[in-house]
N, C-alpha and C positions, 0 to 999 in steps of 0.2 A: 305698077301692080303686076305681080306674077301669079298666075293661077295654075292649078294642077288638075289633070283629068282623073275623075273617079267615077264610080257608079253609085246611084241612089237605088237601093233595093227596097221595094215596098211590098209588104205582105198584109193582106186583108184576110182575117181569119175569125173563126168563132172563138168566144172567150175561153173555151176549154183548151184551146191550143196555146194559150199564152205562155205558160211555164215551159212546155217542151220547145217552143220556138225560141224563147229567150235563152234557154239552156244551150241550144244549138248555136245561137249567135255568140255566146260567151266561149263555147268550146272551139269555135273557128277563129277566134281572135278579134271579133268586133269590139271596138273600144267604147261604144255607146250606141244608143238608139233613142228614138222618140216613139211613144205609144199613146194612142188616144182612142176613145170609143167613137164609132162611126155608124151612120145609118145609110141605107141605100136600097135599091131595088135592082134585080137582075133576073137571070134565068131561074134562080131558086126562089123567087118571090121577093116580098118586101121584108126587110129586117129593120126594126127600130132599136133604139138604144135605151129604152125605158126600163128594161129589166137587166141588171148588170150580168147575171149568169148566162143570159141568152143573147147578149149584144155581140156585134162584130167589133173587132179591134183592128186598127191600122198601125202597123209597126214599120218604121222607116229607119234605115241604117245606111250610112255612106261608107263604102269600102273600095278597095282596089279591084280592078277588073277580074283578076284570077279568083279572089275571094267571092265576088258576086257570082261567078260561074259555078263555083263549088257549092255555094248556098242554094242556088236555084236547082242544081242537080239533086241535092239532098232533100229539098222541099218536095220535089216531084216524086222521088223514090220513096221517101220515108213518111211524108206528111199528107200528101194529096190522097192516098188511099184511106187515111184514117180521119181526116178532118175536112170540113167545108172551108176552102180557102182559095185565094188567087195570089199570084206573085208576079211582079214585073220589075224590070230594071230600066233606068234611064241614065243617060250621060249627064254628068254635072261637072262643074269646075269649082275647086275649093281654093281658099287662100292659104290656109295653114295645113299643109299636107301631113305634117307630123301628128296632128290630132286624130288622124284616121288610120 
């Protein structure tokens, strides 16, 4: 089995940021993503997923290192000032590199 190093980029954001974040992912060449509603509690208080318009979303995408770095920079510069969100990257190993 041969694996390939990639980055898993995770964005947790308010529902209002969904379309702009997904548009940015498409524009930077991400081939796909996973998105689901999430609940949690942090510095901003407790957020539940019971009202779709006010829920938080978790968006995950696997990309090459340079794409992850570019996405994180854009999120920080263009999105953090406008939306409630966090973002982080983790090292992952994938089997089918061409899918990403």
